C-alpha positions as a Markdown table, in Angstrom:
| # | Residue | x | y | z |
|---|---|---|---|---|
| 1 | Gln | -161.4 | 114.1 | 26.1 |
| 2 | Val | -164.1 | 116.7 | 26.6 |
| 3 | His | -166.0 | 118.5 | 23.8 |
| 4 | Leu | -168.4 | 121.4 | 23.7 |
| 5 | Val | -171.1 | 121.7 | 21.0 |
| 6 | Glu | -172.9 | 125.0 | 20.6 |
| 7 | Ser | -176.2 | 125.7 | 18.9 |
| 8 | Gly | -178.8 | 128.4 | 18.6 |
| 9 | Gly | -177.1 | 131.1 | 16.5 |
| 10 | Gly | -178.7 | 132.8 | 13.6 |
| 11 | Leu | -180.0 | 136.0 | 12.0 |
| 12 | Val | -182.2 | 138.2 | 14.1 |
| 13 | Gln | -183.5 | 141.8 | 13.8 |
| 14 | Pro | -182.5 | 144.5 | 16.3 |
| 15 | Gly | -184.6 | 144.1 | 19.4 |
| 16 | Gly | -185.1 | 140.4 | 18.9 |
| 17 | Ser | -184.0 | 137.4 | 21.0 |
| 18 | Leu | -182.0 | 134.3 | 20.6 |
| 19 | Arg | -181.0 | 131.5 | 22.9 |
| 20 | Leu | -177.7 | 129.7 | 22.7 |
| 21 | Ser | -176.9 | 126.3 | 24.1 |
| 22 | Cys | -173.6 | 124.6 | 24.9 |
| 23 | Ala | -173.5 | 120.9 | 25.7 |
| 24 | Ala | -170.4 | 119.4 | 27.2 |
| 25 | Ser | -169.6 | 115.8 | 26.7 |
| 26 | Gly | -166.9 | 113.3 | 27.4 |
| 27 | Ser | -165.2 | 112.0 | 30.5 |
| 28 | Ile | -166.2 | 114.7 | 32.9 |
| 29 | Leu | -166.0 | 114.4 | 36.6 |
| 30 | Ser | -166.9 | 118.0 | 37.4 |
| 31 | Thr | -167.1 | 121.3 | 35.5 |
| 32 | Asn | -165.9 | 124.2 | 37.5 |
| 33 | Thr | -166.8 | 127.0 | 35.2 |
| 34 | Met | -168.7 | 127.5 | 32.0 |
| 35 | Gly | -168.7 | 130.7 | 30.1 |
| 36 | Trp | -169.6 | 132.6 | 27.0 |
| 37 | Tyr | -167.3 | 134.7 | 24.9 |
| 38 | Arg | -167.7 | 136.5 | 21.6 |
| 39 | Gln | -165.5 | 137.7 | 18.8 |
| 40 | Ala | -166.7 | 140.4 | 16.4 |
| 41 | Pro | -165.0 | 140.8 | 13.0 |
| 42 | Glu | -161.5 | 142.2 | 13.3 |
| 43 | Lys | -161.8 | 142.4 | 17.1 |
| 44 | Glu | -160.5 | 140.3 | 20.0 |
| 45 | Arg | -162.5 | 137.6 | 21.8 |
| 46 | Asp | -164.3 | 139.2 | 24.8 |
| 47 | Leu | -166.0 | 137.8 | 27.8 |
| 48 | Val | -169.8 | 137.8 | 27.7 |
| 49 | Ala | -170.7 | 135.9 | 30.9 |
| 50 | Val | -169.0 | 133.5 | 33.2 |
| 51 | Ile | -171.0 | 130.9 | 35.2 |
| 52 | Pro | -169.1 | 129.4 | 38.2 |
| 53 | Ser | -170.1 | 126.1 | 39.7 |
| 54 | Asp | -171.5 | 128.2 | 42.5 |
| 55 | Gly | -171.7 | 131.9 | 43.2 |
| 56 | Val | -172.6 | 134.9 | 41.2 |
| 57 | Ile | -172.6 | 135.0 | 37.4 |
| 58 | Asn | -170.3 | 137.6 | 36.0 |
| 59 | Tyr | -171.5 | 139.6 | 32.9 |
| 60 | Ala | -169.8 | 142.1 | 30.6 |
| 61 | Asp | -171.2 | 145.6 | 31.2 |
| 62 | Ser | -172.4 | 145.7 | 27.6 |
| 63 | Val | -174.9 | 142.8 | 28.0 |
| 64 | Lys | -176.1 | 143.4 | 31.6 |
| 65 | Gly | -179.9 | 143.6 | 31.8 |
| 66 | Arg | -180.2 | 142.0 | 28.3 |
| 67 | Phe | -178.5 | 138.7 | 28.5 |
| 68 | Thr | -179.0 | 135.9 | 31.0 |
| 69 | Ala | -176.6 | 133.0 | 31.4 |
| 70 | Ser | -177.5 | 129.8 | 33.1 |
| 71 | Arg | -176.3 | 126.2 | 33.6 |
| 72 | Asp | -177.8 | 122.7 | 34.0 |
| 73 | His | -175.2 | 121.2 | 36.3 |
| 74 | Val | -176.5 | 117.7 | 36.0 |
| 75 | Asn | -176.3 | 117.7 | 32.2 |
| 76 | Asn | -173.2 | 119.9 | 31.9 |
| 77 | Thr | -175.1 | 122.3 | 29.6 |
| 78 | Ala | -174.9 | 126.1 | 29.5 |
| 79 | Tyr | -177.4 | 128.5 | 28.0 |
| 80 | Leu | -177.3 | 132.2 | 27.0 |
| 81 | Gln | -180.6 | 133.9 | 26.6 |
| 82 | Met | -180.1 | 137.1 | 24.6 |
| 83 | Asn | -182.9 | 139.7 | 24.6 |
| 84 | Asn | -183.1 | 143.1 | 23.0 |
| 85 | Leu | -180.3 | 142.3 | 20.7 |
| 86 | Lys | -178.3 | 145.2 | 19.2 |
| 87 | Leu | -176.3 | 145.5 | 16.0 |
| 88 | Glu | -173.1 | 145.5 | 18.0 |
| 89 | Asp | -174.0 | 142.1 | 19.4 |
| 90 | Thr | -173.1 | 140.6 | 16.0 |
| 91 | Ala | -170.3 | 138.2 | 16.6 |
| 92 | Val | -169.2 | 134.6 | 16.7 |
| 93 | Tyr | -170.2 | 133.3 | 20.2 |
| 94 | Tyr | -168.0 | 130.7 | 21.8 |
| 95 | Cys | -168.6 | 128.5 | 24.8 |
| 96 | His | -165.8 | 127.7 | 27.2 |
| 97 | Ala | -165.4 | 125.3 | 30.1 |
| 98 | Tyr | -162.9 | 124.0 | 32.4 |
| 99 | Gly | -163.0 | 121.4 | 35.1 |
| 100 | Ile | -161.8 | 117.9 | 36.0 |
| 101 | Gln | -161.9 | 114.7 | 33.9 |
| 102 | Arg | -162.7 | 111.3 | 35.4 |
| 103 | Asn | -158.9 | 110.5 | 35.2 |
| 104 | Leu | -158.5 | 113.5 | 37.5 |
| 105 | Arg | -156.8 | 115.6 | 34.9 |
| 106 | Gln | -157.9 | 119.1 | 34.3 |
| 107 | Phe | -159.5 | 120.1 | 31.1 |
| 108 | Glu | -160.1 | 123.4 | 29.4 |
| 109 | Val | -162.0 | 123.4 | 26.1 |
| 110 | Trp | -163.7 | 125.8 | 23.6 |
| 111 | Gly | -166.6 | 125.2 | 21.4 |
| 112 | Gln | -166.5 | 125.6 | 17.7 |
| 113 | Gly | -168.5 | 128.9 | 17.8 |
| 114 | Thr | -171.9 | 129.9 | 16.6 |
| 115 | Leu | -172.6 | 133.0 | 14.5 |
| 116 | Val | -175.1 | 135.6 | 15.8 |
| 117 | Thr | -176.0 | 138.2 | 13.2 |
| 118 | Val | -178.2 | 141.2 | 14.2 |
| 119 | Ser | -179.3 | 143.1 | 11.2 |
| 120 | Ser | -182.4 | 144.8 | 9.9 |
């Protein structure tokens, strides 16, 4: 099995910064894509950033220029650096990954979520 563990959420004032981390563990052969999603209260889960194994990182328009996603391919860890946070960034942030396990079966997993609250 493959598991994702997120960390780094918390309370921050508007204009502040936070850095989220997502560590994948388990029987992983390769991780094709890691990504970040968020779900605000009473809203659907939306894409924040998708990080392919190679190629261009895809960002939601609402976070372009403020958020930076990255990956450590060796350690199967993803990061989301969030700068100039706004009230509307308040949400539970989820990490997502899919790839291939050592038994050659595909996996697709979600993290447990980490709460980011932007408030003055």
